[in-house]
C-alpha positions as CSV (number, residue, x, y, z in Angstrom):
1,M,37.1,15.2,8.4
2,Q,34.5,17.3,7.1
3,K,31.8,16.4,5.0
4,S,32.9,18.2,1.8
5,Q,35.7,16.0,2.2
6,I,33.5,12.9,2.2
7,I,31.5,14.1,-0.5
8,D,34.6,15.1,-2.5
9,A,35.7,11.0,-1.8
10,I,32.6,9.8,-2.9
11,R,32.9,11.6,-6.2
12,Q,36.6,10.4,-6.6
13,V,35.4,6.7,-6.2
14,L,32.7,7.1,-8.6
15,A,34.6,8.9,-11.3
16,D,37.9,7.3,-11.0
17,E,37.6,4.0,-9.9
18,L,34.0,2.7,-10.7
19,N,33.8,5.0,-14.0
20,I,30.1,5.8,-13.9
21,A,28.7,7.3,-17.1
22,N,26.5,9.6,-15.4
23,I,28.8,11.3,-13.4
24,G,28.0,14.7,-14.7
25,A,24.8,14.2,-12.8
26,F,26.9,14.3,-9.6
27,S,26.0,16.5,-6.8
28,P,25.0,16.5,-2.7
29,T,21.6,16.1,-3.7
30,A,22.0,13.3,-6.5
31,R,20.1,10.4,-5.8
32,L,22.5,7.4,-6.0
33,N,20.0,5.1,-7.9
34,E,17.8,7.6,-10.0
35,D,20.2,10.3,-10.8
36,L,23.8,8.7,-10.7
37,Y,22.2,5.2,-12.0
38,L,23.9,3.1,-9.2
39,D,22.2,0.1,-8.7
40,S,22.8,-2.3,-5.4
41,V,26.1,-3.8,-6.7
42,L,27.5,-0.5,-7.6
43,V,26.6,0.9,-3.8
44,L,28.2,-2.2,-2.6
45,Q,31.3,-1.3,-4.6
46,L,31.4,2.3,-3.6
47,L,31.1,1.3,0.2
48,I,34.2,-0.9,-0.3
49,S,36.2,1.6,-1.9
50,L,35.1,4.3,0.8
51,E,36.1,1.8,3.6
52,L,39.6,1.7,2.6
53,K,39.7,5.6,1.5
54,L,38.3,6.6,4.9
55,D,39.8,3.8,7.0
56,I,35.9,2.9,8.5
57,E,33.9,-0.4,8.5
58,V,30.5,-0.3,7.6
59,P,28.3,-2.8,9.7
60,D,25.9,-5.2,8.3
61,E,22.7,-3.0,9.8
62,A,24.0,-0.1,7.6
63,L,23.5,-2.0,4.3
64,N,20.0,-0.8,3.8
65,A,18.7,1.5,1.0
66,E,17.3,4.1,3.4
67,D,21.1,5.0,4.7
68,F,21.8,5.4,0.9
69,V,19.2,7.6,-0.7
70,S,21.3,10.0,-2.0
71,V,25.5,11.6,-1.9
72,D,24.0,13.7,1.2
73,T,22.6,10.9,3.2
74,L,25.4,8.9,2.5
75,S,28.0,11.4,3.5
76,E,25.9,12.1,6.6
77,F,26.2,8.0,7.4
78,L,29.8,8.3,6.9
79,L,30.5,11.2,8.9
80,K,28.7,9.7,11.8
81,K,31.1,6.7,11.6
82,L,34.2,9.0,11.4
83,Q,32.8,11.8,14.2
84,P,29.9,9.7,16.1
85,E,29.9,12.0,18.6
86,T,29.2,15.4,16.8
87,T,26.9,14.2,14.3
88,E,23.3,13.5,15.7
89,H,21.3,15.2,13.3
90,V,19.4,13.8,10.3
91,T,18.7,15.5,7.1
92,E,15.4,15.7,5.4
93,D,16.1,13.2,2.9
94,A,17.0,10.4,5.0
95,A,13.3,10.2,5.3
96,E,13.2,9.0,1.7
97,E,13.1,5.2,1.0
98,F,13.1,2.3,-1.8
99,E,9.6,1.8,-1.1
100,D,8.9,-0.6,-3.9
101,I,9.3,-4.4,-3.1
102,K,9.6,-6.3,-6.6
103,V,9.0,-10.1,-6.1
104,H,8.6,-12.0,-9.4
105,C,7.6,-9.9,-12.6
106,F,5.8,-12.9,-14.3
107,V,3.8,-13.8,-11.2
108,S,2.9,-10.2,-10.4
109,C,1.4,-9.6,-13.9
110,L,-0.9,-12.7,-13.4
111,C,-1.9,-11.5,-10.1
112,Q,-2.5,-7.9,-10.9
113,A,-6.2,-9.3,-12.6
114,I,-6.8,-11.2,-9.5
115,K,-6.5,-8.3,-7.3
116,A,-9.4,-6.7,-9.3
117,N,-11.4,-9.4,-8.6
118,P,-13.1,-9.4,-5.1
119,N,-13.9,-12.7,-5.4
120,V,-10.6,-14.2,-5.4
121,D,-7.4,-13.7,-3.1
122,H,-4.0,-13.1,-4.9
123,R,-1.9,-14.0,-1.9
124,P,-1.8,-17.8,-2.5
125,F,-0.5,-17.7,-6.1
126,Y,2.9,-16.3,-4.4
127,F,3.3,-20.0,-2.8
128,G,5.4,-20.7,-5.9
129,V,7.8,-17.8,-5.5
130,W,9.8,-18.1,-2.4
131,D,11.7,-21.2,-4.0
132,A,11.1,-20.0,-7.6
133,E,13.9,-21.8,-9.9
134,V,17.6,-20.0,-9.9
135,V,20.4,-21.2,-12.3
136,V,23.8,-21.5,-11.4
137,D,25.5,-21.2,-14.7
138,A,29.0,-22.9,-16.0
139,N,30.9,-19.9,-14.7
140,H,29.5,-20.4,-11.2
141,Q,27.2,-17.3,-11.6
142,I,23.6,-17.0,-10.4
143,N,21.3,-15.9,-12.6
144,Y,17.2,-15.1,-12.5
145,H,16.8,-15.5,-16.2
146,A,18.3,-17.9,-18.7
147,E,17.4,-19.9,-21.8
148,G,15.3,-22.7,-21.1
149,L,13.4,-21.2,-18.4
150,N,9.9,-21.2,-18.5
151,H,6.9,-20.6,-16.5
152,D,4.7,-23.8,-17.2
153,F,4.7,-24.3,-13.3
154,F,3.0,-21.1,-12.7
155,R,0.7,-21.2,-16.2
156,D,-0.6,-24.4,-15.3
157,W,-1.4,-23.8,-11.5
158,Y,-2.8,-20.2,-12.3
159,Q,-5.5,-22.1,-14.5
160,K,-6.0,-24.7,-11.8
161,I,-6.6,-22.2,-8.8
162,Y,-8.7,-19.4,-10.9
163,G,-9.8,-21.0,-14.1
164,V,-7.8,-18.8,-16.5
165,E,-5.8,-20.3,-19.3
166,V,-2.4,-18.3,-19.8
167,L,-1.4,-18.9,-23.6
168,P,1.9,-18.1,-25.4
169,W,1.5,-15.4,-28.4
170,F,5.5,-15.1,-28.9
171,E,6.4,-17.4,-31.4
172,H,10.0,-18.4,-30.8
173,D,10.8,-19.5,-34.4
174,R,9.8,-16.6,-35.7
175,D,11.9,-12.9,-35.9
176,K,11.3,-10.2,-33.6
177,A,9.6,-8.2,-36.4
178,Y,7.2,-10.7,-36.9
179,N,6.2,-11.0,-33.5
180,I,6.2,-7.1,-32.8
181,S,3.4,-7.2,-35.7
182,K,1.7,-9.9,-34.1
183,L,2.0,-7.9,-30.7
184,S,0.3,-4.7,-32.1
185,K,-2.4,-6.8,-33.8
186,L,-3.1,-8.3,-30.4
187,L,-3.1,-4.8,-29.0
188,D,-5.7,-3.7,-31.7
189,D,-8.0,-6.4,-31.1
190,K,-7.9,-6.8,-27.2
191,T,-11.1,-6.9,-25.2
192,D,-11.4,-4.8,-22.2
193,L,-10.5,-7.9,-19.9
194,Q,-7.8,-9.4,-21.7
195,Q,-4.5,-8.9,-20.6
196,I,-1.5,-9.1,-22.8
197,M,2.2,-9.7,-21.3
198,V,5.3,-9.2,-23.0
199,M,9.2,-9.7,-21.6
200,L,11.1,-6.6,-22.7
201,D,14.5,-5.5,-21.8
202,M,14.0,-2.6,-19.0
203,Y,17.7,-1.1,-19.6
204,R,16.2,0.0,-23.1
205,L,13.8,2.0,-21.2
206,P,16.4,4.5,-19.7
207,E,13.3,6.9,-18.7
208,R,11.7,4.2,-16.7
209,E,13.4,4.5,-12.9
210,N,14.2,0.9,-11.7
211,K,16.5,-0.2,-8.6
212,F,18.5,-2.8,-10.6
213,N,19.9,-1.0,-13.7
214,A,21.0,-4.1,-14.9
215,N,22.1,-4.8,-18.6
216,P,20.0,-6.6,-20.1
217,F,17.4,-6.5,-17.7
218,P,14.5,-8.9,-19.0
219,H,11.1,-8.0,-17.3
220,Y,7.6,-8.8,-18.2
221,V,5.1,-6.0,-18.3
222,M,1.5,-5.7,-19.6
223,L,0.5,-3.2,-22.8
224,E,-2.4,-2.0,-24.2
225,N,-3.4,0.7,-26.7
226,M,-3.9,4.5,-26.2
227,D,-5.9,7.2,-28.2
228,D,-2.6,8.3,-29.4
229,P,-1.2,6.1,-31.7
230,D,2.4,6.7,-30.9
231,K,2.1,5.8,-27.4
232,L,1.2,2.6,-25.6
233,F,0.1,2.3,-21.9
234,M,2.2,0.1,-19.7
235,H,1.5,-1.7,-16.4
236,D,4.2,-2.8,-14.4
237,P,2.8,-4.4,-11.4
238,D,5.9,-5.8,-10.1
239,F,7.4,-2.3,-10.1
240,R,4.1,-0.9,-9.0
241,W,4.1,1.4,-11.8
242,E,1.8,2.3,-14.8
243,G,2.0,5.0,-17.2
244,E,2.4,6.0,-21.1
245,Q,5.7,4.8,-22.9
246,D,6.6,5.8,-26.5
247,K,5.4,3.0,-28.5
248,Q,8.4,2.7,-30.4
249,Q,10.9,2.9,-27.5
250,V,8.6,-0.3,-26.3
251,F,9.2,-2.0,-29.5
252,Y,13.1,-1.2,-29.1
253,S,13.1,-2.9,-25.6
254,I,11.3,-6.1,-27.3
255,E,14.0,-6.3,-30.0
256,S,16.7,-7.0,-27.5
257,D,18.4,-10.2,-28.1
258,A,18.3,-10.8,-24.5
259,V,14.4,-11.1,-24.2
260,A,11.7,-13.4,-25.8
261,G,8.5,-14.1,-24.7
262,G,4.7,-12.9,-24.3
263,Y,1.2,-14.4,-23.0
264,I,-2.4,-13.5,-23.2
265,F,-5.3,-14.3,-20.7
266,D,-8.8,-13.1,-20.2
267,A,-9.4,-12.1,-16.6
268,N,-13.2,-12.7,-17.6
269,A,-12.4,-16.4,-16.9
270,I,-11.7,-15.9,-13.1
271,K,-13.4,-18.3,-11.2
272,P,-13.4,-18.5,-7.2
273,C,-10.6,-21.1,-5.8
274,T,-11.4,-24.2,-3.8
275,N,-9.7,-24.7,-0.6
276,Q,-8.7,-27.8,-1.7
277,V,-6.9,-26.6,-4.9
278,I,-5.0,-24.2,-2.4
279,H,-3.9,-27.0,-0.4
280,D,-2.5,-29.2,-3.2
281,Y,-0.8,-26.0,-4.7
282,F,0.7,-25.6,-1.4
283,K,1.9,-29.0,-1.3
284,A,3.6,-28.4,-4.7
285,C,5.2,-25.5,-3.6
286,I,6.4,-25.8,0.1
287,N,10.1,-27.3,0.0
288,V,11.0,-28.1,3.7
289,Q,14.2,-30.1,2.7
290,T,16.1,-27.3,1.2
291,N,16.5,-23.9,0.6
292,P,17.4,-23.8,-3.1
293,M,18.7,-20.2,-3.1
294,T,21.1,-20.2,-0.2
295,D,22.3,-23.5,-1.7
296,A,22.8,-22.2,-4.9
297,V,24.9,-19.1,-3.1
298,R,26.9,-21.7,-1.2
299,S,28.0,-23.4,-4.2
300,I,29.1,-20.5,-5.6
301,I,30.9,-19.3,-2.8
302,N,32.6,-22.6,-2.3
303,A,33.6,-22.7,-6.0
304,H,35.1,-19.2,-5.9
305,L,37.0,-20.0,-2.6
306,S,38.2,-23.4,-3.8
307,D,41.5,-24.0,-6.0
308,T,39.6,-26.8,-8.0
309,Y,38.0,-23.9,-10.5
310,D,40.1,-21.4,-12.7
311,L,38.1,-18.5,-11.6
312,S,39.3,-14.7,-11.7
313,P,38.9,-12.6,-8.7
314,G,36.4,-10.2,-10.9
315,A,34.4,-13.1,-11.2
316,F,33.6,-13.4,-7.8
317,T,31.8,-10.0,-8.0
318,D,29.7,-10.9,-11.0
319,A,29.1,-14.3,-9.5
320,L,26.6,-13.1,-7.4
321,M,25.5,-9.9,-9.4
322,Q,22.0,-10.7,-9.8
323,L,21.5,-11.9,-6.0
324,P,19.7,-8.6,-5.1
325,V,17.0,-9.5,-7.9
326,L,16.5,-12.8,-6.6
327,S,16.6,-12.2,-2.7
328,I,13.5,-10.3,-3.2
329,R,11.4,-13.2,-3.9
330,K,11.7,-14.2,-0.3
331,Y,9.3,-11.4,0.3
332,A,6.7,-13.9,-0.8
333,Y,6.4,-15.5,2.4
334,E,4.7,-12.4,3.6
335,H,1.9,-13.4,1.2
336,G,1.9,-17.1,2.5
337,L,1.8,-16.2,6.2
338,A,-0.6,-13.3,5.9
339,F,-3.1,-15.6,3.9
340,F,-3.1,-18.4,6.5
341,M,-3.2,-16.0,9.3
342,L,-6.2,-14.1,7.9
343,Q,-7.9,-17.2,7.3
344,L,-7.5,-18.3,10.9
345,E,-8.3,-15.1,12.0
346,M,-5.2,-14.7,14.3
347,D,-3.5,-11.7,16.0
348,F,-1.4,-10.0,13.2
349,T,1.4,-9.1,16.2
350,E,3.0,-12.5,15.1
351,F,2.8,-11.6,11.5
352,E,4.9,-8.3,12.3
353,D,7.6,-10.3,14.0
354,W,7.9,-13.0,10.9
355,C,8.0,-9.9,8.6
356,E,11.2,-9.0,10.5
357,V,12.6,-12.5,10.4
358,I,12.0,-12.4,6.4
359,E,13.7,-9.0,6.1
360,A,16.8,-10.3,7.8
361,L,16.5,-13.3,5.4
362,V,16.7,-10.7,2.6
363,S,19.0,-8.6,4.2
364,G,21.5,-11.8,4.8
365,Y,22.2,-12.5,1.0
366,K,23.1,-8.6,1.0
367,Q,25.7,-9.2,3.6
368,I,27.0,-12.1,2.0
369,Q,27.3,-10.4,-1.3
370,F,29.1,-7.5,0.2
371,R,31.6,-10.0,1.9
372,A,32.1,-11.8,-1.5
373,M,33.1,-8.5,-3.2
374,K,35.4,-7.5,-0.4
375,I,37.4,-10.6,-1.1
376,A,37.4,-9.9,-4.7
377,N,38.7,-6.5,-3.9
378,L,41.4,-8.0,-1.6
379,E,42.6,-10.4,-4.5
380,Q,42.8,-7.7,-6.8
381,N,44.0,-4.5,-4.8
382,F,45.8,-5.9,-1.8
383,E,49.0,-4.4,-1.6
384,G,50.4,-6.0,1.5
385,A,52.0,-9.3,2.2
386,A,50.2,-12.5,0.8
387,Q,50.0,-14.0,4.3
388,D,48.3,-10.8,5.4
389,K,45.8,-11.0,2.6
390,N,45.2,-14.6,2.7
391,Q,44.4,-14.1,6.5
392,L,41.8,-11.5,5.7
393,I,40.1,-13.7,3.1
394,A,40.2,-16.6,5.4
395,E,38.1,-14.5,8.1
396,L,35.8,-13.2,5.4
397,A,35.2,-16.5,4.3
398,V,34.3,-17.8,7.9
399,E,32.1,-14.8,8.0
400,I,30.3,-15.4,4.8
401,E,29.7,-19.3,6.2
402,H,28.3,-18.1,9.4
403,I,26.0,-16.0,7.6
404,L,24.9,-18.9,5.3
405,N,24.1,-20.9,8.2
406,Q,21.9,-18.1,10.0
407,Q,19.9,-18.0,6.3
408,D,19.1,-21.7,6.6
409,E,18.2,-21.2,10.2
410,R,16.2,-18.2,9.3
411,E,14.1,-20.0,6.6
412,F,13.9,-23.2,8.0
413,S,12.2,-21.2,11.0
414,I,9.8,-19.4,8.2
415,K,9.0,-22.8,6.8
416,K,8.2,-24.5,9.8
417,R,5.9,-21.8,10.9
418,M,4.1,-21.8,7.9
419,V,3.7,-25.5,7.6
420,E,2.0,-25.3,11.1
421,L,-0.3,-22.6,9.9
422,F,-1.2,-24.8,7.0
423,D,-1.9,-28.0,9.0
424,I,-4.3,-25.9,11.3
425,W,-5.9,-24.4,8.4
426,S,-6.1,-27.8,6.5
427,E,-7.8,-29.2,9.6
428,Q,-10.5,-26.5,9.8
429,C,-11.2,-26.6,6.2
430,D,-11.5,-30.7,6.7
431,L,-8.7,-31.1,4.2
432,N,-6.2,-34.2,3.6
433,A,-3.1,-35.2,4.9
434,K,-0.8,-33.0,7.3
435,T,2.5,-31.8,5.9
436,K,5.8,-33.4,7.5
437,P,7.3,-31.2,9.9
438,V,10.6,-29.2,8.7
439,D,12.4,-30.5,11.7
440,E,12.2,-34.2,10.6
441,E,12.7,-33.6,6.7
442,V,15.5,-31.9,7.5
443,S,17.0,-34.6,9.9
444,A,15.9,-37.4,7.1
């Protein structure tokens, strides 16, 4: 098969099966995310369809973004799968990567002020992110945002650790027009060190690139006025982006029914944090008994594979739609490990090793999602005997269970090492009470 035929196959799947709205931008050099607006779920759906169309199997190690930056790099990868002995070259586009790592937008906004202050360290604040709350709704779908979720845990600890009170300005019992008017007044009165946060719907800012393209996409950013009254300056620490935005477009994104929230705090109030409060915060955050995100994914998988619930095959794809947004929270472990290793003046070779384990943990969720989508595709589109279909689904279910067990093993190993470093650090700082070992907690 020629590369041009693979490119044609990609276009056909995008146009005829996935019905993407931006197919007019398709070309060999088109970037999957920025030009064709494919989020991670659509990329996985594209791969599943191409597996069937081209009669290949995409390995787990290939489910990383650098292989699928553009139509060209994807076609190069698929060509290698079809003709491995004749395609040893790599295109220049393959050097392009998705460099931004998003972790938690609310926390990232708060940490932006901490990073600017040389007297405090932002890394400990990420202790609360790796097991931050996730929601499994009544339809057995995972969500990173839901009505009733709040950020009081982070607000309370931000004040305890750094001395800064994070106050809500958004009034939920008032309409959006009132709150936007209030936001405008806050921006007009803002001092240099005040930070004004607002939740907006990123989907309503199409000119902003993001890797998820979710609709809606609730997201916290920070705003300030510019000399041009029609513009606002937006700081988006989670996406590592800042720049000017049309004021009315920002207000339109705040008007979305899917979002409601805003906070204000003063970076001038930042104070040096004590070892004792960092110690107490770690104890409040570390969960050595369970891995809540993996437990949530396991419950969703079990619900969709059982006969107990009346769930459609298509719902299996929707069930894990938001998993890519949630799984990146696990990169918060890097902040925790880095903090303790720096404090203990350790060789960072070990840190690099743990980064690989964390990367495998994040990738593991993608592997689970890919198989779940394959099962949904088999349920909807398999044309052979029911017995053959059920056998394929059973094999995928076994693979998912194996990866879930690997996920627990990886995360418990990270937590165990984190606890060991915490205990050494606590002893050096002459702080109280060692943490119970992970092994002991899990077996208890």
